BAVOVEX-522524 format. One line per 3 residues: for each residue x, y, z of C-alpha. Coordinates in nm, 2 decimals, always signed. Last residue first. Layout:
N
X/Y/Z; ...;
end
This chain:
372
+8.08/+4.18/+7.12; +8.07/+3.80/+7.08; +8.10/+3.65/+6.74;
+7.90/+3.39/+6.54; +7.98/+3.30/+6.18; +7.71/+3.26/+5.92;
+7.88/+3.51/+5.68; +7.60/+3.75/+5.75; +7.74/+3.76/+6.10;
+7.53/+3.63/+6.39; +7.60/+3.85/+6.69; +7.60/+3.69/+7.04;
+7.38/+3.83/+7.31; +7.58/+4.05/+7.55; +7.29/+4.13/+7.78;
+6.99/+3.89/+7.75; +6.72/+3.99/+7.51; +6.41/+4.18/+7.63;
+6.06/+4.06/+7.64; +5.78/+4.31/+7.65; +5.44/+4.15/+7.73;
+5.15/+4.31/+7.54; +4.93/+4.00/+7.55; +5.11/+3.82/+7.28;
+5.48/+3.92/+7.28; +5.63/+4.26/+7.23; +5.98/+4.23/+7.10;
+6.33/+4.31/+7.23; +6.62/+4.31/+6.98; +6.88/+4.03/+6.91;
+7.17/+4.11/+6.68; +7.22/+4.02/+6.31; +7.55/+4.09/+6.15;
+7.75/+4.33/+5.93; +8.13/+4.35/+5.91; +8.20/+4.00/+5.76;
+7.92/+4.02/+5.50; +8.08/+4.34/+5.35; +8.42/+4.16/+5.32;
+8.25/+3.89/+5.12; +8.18/+4.14/+4.84; +8.12/+3.89/+4.57;
+8.34/+3.71/+4.32; +8.35/+4.01/+4.08; +8.42/+4.24/+4.37;
+8.59/+4.56/+4.22; +8.38/+4.55/+3.90; +8.07/+4.45/+4.09;
+7.89/+4.18/+4.28; +7.71/+4.24/+4.61; +7.55/+4.55/+4.46;
+7.23/+4.51/+4.66; +7.21/+4.25/+4.93; +6.86/+4.10/+4.97;
+6.79/+3.95/+5.31; +6.52/+3.69/+5.32; +6.29/+3.62/+5.62;
+6.20/+3.29/+5.79; +6.01/+3.19/+6.10; +5.98/+2.85/+6.27;
+5.77/+2.77/+6.57; +5.83/+2.59/+6.90; +5.64/+2.45/+7.19;
+5.85/+2.38/+7.50; +5.58/+2.55/+7.72; +5.26/+2.61/+7.52;
+5.24/+2.87/+7.24; +5.01/+3.17/+7.22; +4.84/+3.29/+6.90;
+4.90/+3.62/+6.73; +5.26/+3.54/+6.64; +5.51/+3.82/+6.66;
+5.74/+3.94/+6.39; +6.04/+4.17/+6.37; +6.30/+4.29/+6.11;
+6.56/+4.55/+6.13; +6.68/+4.90/+6.04; +7.00/+5.04/+6.20;
+6.96/+5.23/+6.53; +7.32/+5.33/+6.56; +7.56/+5.48/+6.30;
+7.27/+5.65/+6.12; +7.20/+5.62/+5.75; +6.93/+5.35/+5.80;
+6.97/+5.00/+5.69; +6.71/+4.73/+5.64; +6.51/+4.89/+5.36;
+6.18/+4.72/+5.31; +6.03/+4.45/+5.08; +5.71/+4.32/+5.22;
+5.46/+4.07/+5.09; +5.10/+4.00/+5.16; +4.97/+3.67/+5.01;
+4.76/+3.56/+5.31; +5.03/+3.31/+5.39; +5.28/+3.59/+5.44;
+5.58/+3.69/+5.24; +5.91/+3.84/+5.36; +6.20/+4.05/+5.23;
+6.44/+4.25/+5.44; +6.65/+4.49/+5.22; +7.02/+4.58/+5.24;
+7.18/+4.83/+5.02; +6.89/+5.08/+5.05; +7.04/+5.31/+5.30;
+7.38/+5.33/+5.14; +7.67/+5.11/+5.26; +7.96/+5.17/+5.02;
+7.87/+5.54/+5.00; +7.98/+5.58/+5.36; +7.77/+5.68/+5.67;
+7.65/+5.32/+5.73; +8.02/+5.23/+5.78; +8.16/+5.00/+5.51;
+8.49/+5.19/+5.47; +8.54/+5.20/+5.84; +8.91/+5.22/+5.79;
+8.96/+4.86/+5.88; +8.62/+4.71/+5.94; +8.61/+4.44/+6.21;
+8.60/+4.68/+6.50; +8.32/+4.87/+6.33; +8.08/+4.58/+6.34;
+7.77/+4.73/+6.18; +7.46/+4.58/+6.33; +7.15/+4.47/+6.13;
+6.85/+4.44/+6.35; +6.65/+4.15/+6.50; +6.31/+4.10/+6.65;
+6.15/+3.78/+6.77; +5.81/+3.65/+6.85; +5.63/+3.37/+7.03;
+5.32/+3.44/+7.24; +5.35/+3.26/+7.56; +5.16/+2.98/+7.74;
+5.28/+2.94/+8.10; +5.37/+2.63/+8.31; +5.75/+2.65/+8.26;
+5.86/+2.94/+8.04; +6.09/+2.82/+7.76; +5.86/+2.91/+7.47;
+6.06/+2.84/+7.16; +6.14/+3.02/+6.84; +6.34/+2.86/+6.55;
+6.48/+3.13/+6.32; +6.55/+3.12/+5.95; +6.75/+3.37/+5.75;
+6.77/+3.32/+5.38; +7.04/+3.49/+5.19; +7.03/+3.71/+4.88;
+7.26/+3.84/+4.60; +7.26/+4.14/+4.37; +7.49/+4.25/+4.08;
+7.41/+4.05/+3.77; +7.08/+3.93/+3.91; +6.96/+4.29/+3.95;
+6.65/+4.28/+4.17; +6.37/+4.53/+4.23; +6.18/+4.37/+4.52;
+5.86/+4.17/+4.53; +5.85/+4.01/+4.18; +6.23/+3.94/+4.20;
+6.19/+3.75/+4.52; +5.96/+3.50/+4.35; +5.60/+3.46/+4.46;
+5.40/+3.14/+4.43; +5.45/+3.08/+4.80; +5.54/+2.75/+4.95;
+5.39/+2.61/+5.26; +5.56/+2.43/+5.55; +5.60/+2.74/+5.77;
+5.25/+2.88/+5.74; +5.22/+3.17/+5.98; +5.59/+3.11/+6.03;
+5.70/+3.31/+5.73; +5.61/+3.18/+5.39; +5.86/+3.03/+5.15;
+5.99/+3.24/+4.87; +6.08/+3.10/+4.53; +6.43/+3.24/+4.46;
+6.44/+3.34/+4.09; +6.52/+3.71/+4.15; +6.80/+3.62/+4.39;
+7.05/+3.47/+4.14; +7.38/+3.44/+4.34; +7.22/+3.27/+4.65;
+7.42/+3.29/+4.97; +7.42/+2.98/+5.19; +7.17/+2.98/+5.47;
+7.18/+3.19/+5.79; +7.07/+3.06/+6.13; +6.88/+3.21/+6.42;
+6.80/+3.01/+6.74; +6.55/+3.21/+6.95; +6.46/+3.14/+7.31;
+6.17/+3.25/+7.53; +6.13/+3.34/+7.89; +5.87/+3.47/+8.13;
+6.03/+3.55/+8.47; +5.81/+3.84/+8.58; +6.07/+4.10/+8.48;
+6.08/+3.99/+8.12; +6.30/+3.74/+7.94; +6.45/+3.67/+7.60;
+6.74/+3.43/+7.52; +6.93/+3.45/+7.19; +7.13/+3.14/+7.10;
+7.40/+3.15/+6.84; +7.68/+2.90/+6.93; +7.41/+2.64/+6.93;
+7.38/+2.64/+6.56; +7.75/+2.64/+6.49; +7.81/+2.33/+6.70;
+7.52/+2.15/+6.54; +7.65/+2.24/+6.19; +8.00/+2.13/+6.26;
+7.88/+1.80/+6.38; +7.67/+1.75/+6.07; +7.93/+1.84/+5.82;
+7.77/+2.07/+5.56; +7.65/+1.90/+5.24; +7.28/+1.97/+5.30;
+7.33/+2.34/+5.33; +7.00/+2.54/+5.39; +6.80/+2.23/+5.48;
+7.06/+2.14/+5.74; +6.99/+2.45/+5.94; +6.62/+2.39/+5.96;
+6.68/+2.02/+6.04; +6.91/+2.11/+6.32; +6.66/+2.34/+6.48;
+6.37/+2.11/+6.43; +6.56/+1.82/+6.59; +6.64/+2.04/+6.89;
+6.27/+2.10/+6.94; +6.21/+1.73/+6.95; +6.50/+1.70/+7.19;
+6.35/+1.94/+7.44; +6.60/+2.20/+7.55; +6.81/+2.17/+7.87;
+7.02/+1.89/+7.71; +7.20/+2.14/+7.49; +7.34/+1.98/+7.18;
+7.70/+1.89/+7.10; +7.71/+1.60/+7.35; +7.49/+1.38/+7.14;
+7.28/+1.11/+7.31; +6.94/+1.29/+7.29; +7.04/+1.41/+6.94;
+7.08/+1.05/+6.82; +6.75/+0.94/+6.97; +6.58/+1.24/+6.80;
+6.74/+1.16/+6.46; +6.64/+0.79/+6.48; +6.28/+0.88/+6.56;
+6.29/+1.13/+6.27; +6.40/+0.86/+6.02; +6.72/+0.96/+5.85;
+6.75/+1.14/+5.52; +6.78/+1.48/+5.68; +7.07/+1.36/+5.90;
+7.26/+1.21/+5.61; +7.20/+1.53/+5.41; +7.34/+1.73/+5.70;
+7.66/+1.54/+5.65; +7.82/+1.25/+5.84; +8.20/+1.23/+5.85;
+8.23/+1.25/+6.22; +7.96/+0.99/+6.26; +7.65/+1.13/+6.42;
+7.38/+0.94/+6.24; +7.60/+0.63/+6.25; +7.61/+0.64/+6.63;
+7.23/+0.62/+6.64; +7.22/+0.33/+6.40; +7.49/+0.15/+6.60;
+7.28/+0.20/+6.92; +6.98/+0.05/+6.76; +7.19/-0.25/+6.64;
+7.31/-0.30/+7.00; +6.95/-0.33/+7.12; +6.87/-0.57/+6.84;
+7.18/-0.78/+6.92; +7.10/-0.85/+7.28; +7.41/-0.83/+7.49;
+7.56/-1.15/+7.63; +7.85/-1.15/+7.39; +7.98/-0.82/+7.53;
+8.21/-0.66/+7.27; +7.90/-0.63/+7.04; +7.94/-0.25/+7.02;
+8.27/-0.30/+6.83; +8.11/-0.54/+6.59; +7.83/-0.30/+6.52;
+8.08/-0.01/+6.47; +8.28/-0.22/+6.22; +7.96/-0.32/+6.04;
+7.85/+0.05/+5.99; +7.48/-0.01/+5.93; +7.24/+0.09/+5.65;
+6.90/-0.07/+5.64; +6.85/-0.33/+5.37; +6.52/-0.50/+5.47;
+6.65/-0.53/+5.83; +6.68/-0.91/+5.84; +6.84/-0.96/+5.50;
+7.09/-0.67/+5.52; +7.19/-0.76/+5.87; +7.24/-1.13/+5.78;
+7.43/-1.06/+5.46; +7.67/-0.83/+5.64; +7.72/-1.08/+5.92;
+7.78/-1.36/+5.68; +8.04/-1.16/+5.49; +8.22/-1.08/+5.82;
+8.21/-1.44/+5.94; +7.92/-1.56/+6.15; +7.99/-1.67/+6.51;
+7.97/-1.30/+6.60; +7.59/-1.30/+6.57; +7.56/-1.58/+6.83;
+7.77/-1.39/+7.08; +7.59/-1.06/+7.01; +7.27/-1.23/+7.12;
+6.94/-1.30/+6.94; +6.66/-1.30/+7.20; +6.46/-1.01/+7.05;
+6.47/-1.19/+6.72; +6.68/-1.17/+6.40; +6.65/-1.49/+6.20;
+6.90/-1.77/+6.12; +7.14/-1.70/+6.41; +7.47/-1.89/+6.42;
+7.45/-2.17/+6.68; +7.67/-2.15/+7.00; +7.43/-2.40/+7.16;
+7.51/-2.26/+7.51; +7.46/-1.91/+7.38; +7.12/-1.98/+7.24;
+7.01/-2.15/+7.56; +7.13/-1.86/+7.77; +6.93/-1.62/+7.55;
+6.62/-1.83/+7.58; +6.65/-1.83/+7.96; +6.70/-1.45/+7.97;
+6.40/-1.39/+7.74; +6.16/-1.58/+7.96; +5.87/-1.65/+7.72;
+6.02/-2.00/+7.67; +5.89/-2.12/+8.01; +5.53/-2.13/+7.88;
+5.56/-2.41/+7.63; +5.82/-2.49/+7.37; +5.63/-2.50/+7.04;
+5.37/-2.23/+7.07; +5.61/-2.00/+7.26; +5.88/-2.03/+7.00;
+5.63/-1.94/+6.72; +5.50/-1.63/+6.91; +5.86/-1.52/+6.98;
+5.95/-1.54/+6.61; +5.64/-1.34/+6.51; +5.71/-1.07/+6.76;
+6.08/-1.04/+6.65; +5.99/-1.01/+6.29; +5.72/-0.75/+6.36;
+5.96/-0.56/+6.58; +6.23/-0.55/+6.31; +5.97/-0.45/+6.05;
+5.85/-0.17/+6.28; +6.21/-0.05/+6.30; +6.24/-0.03/+5.93;
end
């Protein structure tokens, strides 16, 4: 792809230099000569201008781009628009067109995941929907994590949703960390979900299925995957990354409080956090206690420290018992709208206690974010 473009350009420049002498290595002079001749380009080089490219008709432009880039995808209308200045170098404009293509308003998460990482990072660095205070490589990890859970989601909507839920942690000495949690789409057959490891081995796959760890009824139960990207945001200090979350009952969203932890519709074992570790250990534990406050949760801390701007990915699964039933044949979506994940403090490597910022947003089990 890009290497091919550079290789073609390098070869063309070498041939030009050999035949025309030392003055031809001046790109500006070569560009002016090309413009003066008003000759349609035969090959794509670093000196090819927009002006020469636009001498081709639309069919010729499409054929030229496809031939010279080994079939890379370009939005020809965007490329023509970006070529409004005939003096611009075509290769630079083409790079901008590729970046814009990645964040087209109709682009999906699948388009993002199918792009080269270099292109994704350059696109994110120019996008207004992502926070510039975070490293772009880290942002790429966040968006990729969200997109893996729902490839058909609109890309812009996904990025906006991701950064709506941002938990910041800090201690009295100024050490800080950030957590970006996301919720994947709900799975109707949880027993067959093949579990991925937690962040001790984030790219690995376990051989365990959820149904082998918890007691699962595929006719009544459902499950969602919760992923979190953790980042050390402390300048100049290594920091152990960790996070802790708990289920929070949103009473204000529940008319009549029928889903309160104290009712039969939300028994203690209705929610279970499920995780598996790279050493084979697995955990299936109730996530909900019977009290109104202090609901059960999930937490994990890495044993090794992370450098500034270094990030890790963690995942945990939430099993929802009796999600389907006679009264809710299509799923108890109302239940998901009155329970959410909130940030809790955690103990980082070295015994440091990091507390979440006040008024941290709540990530509902529907995937929406609300402020309490």
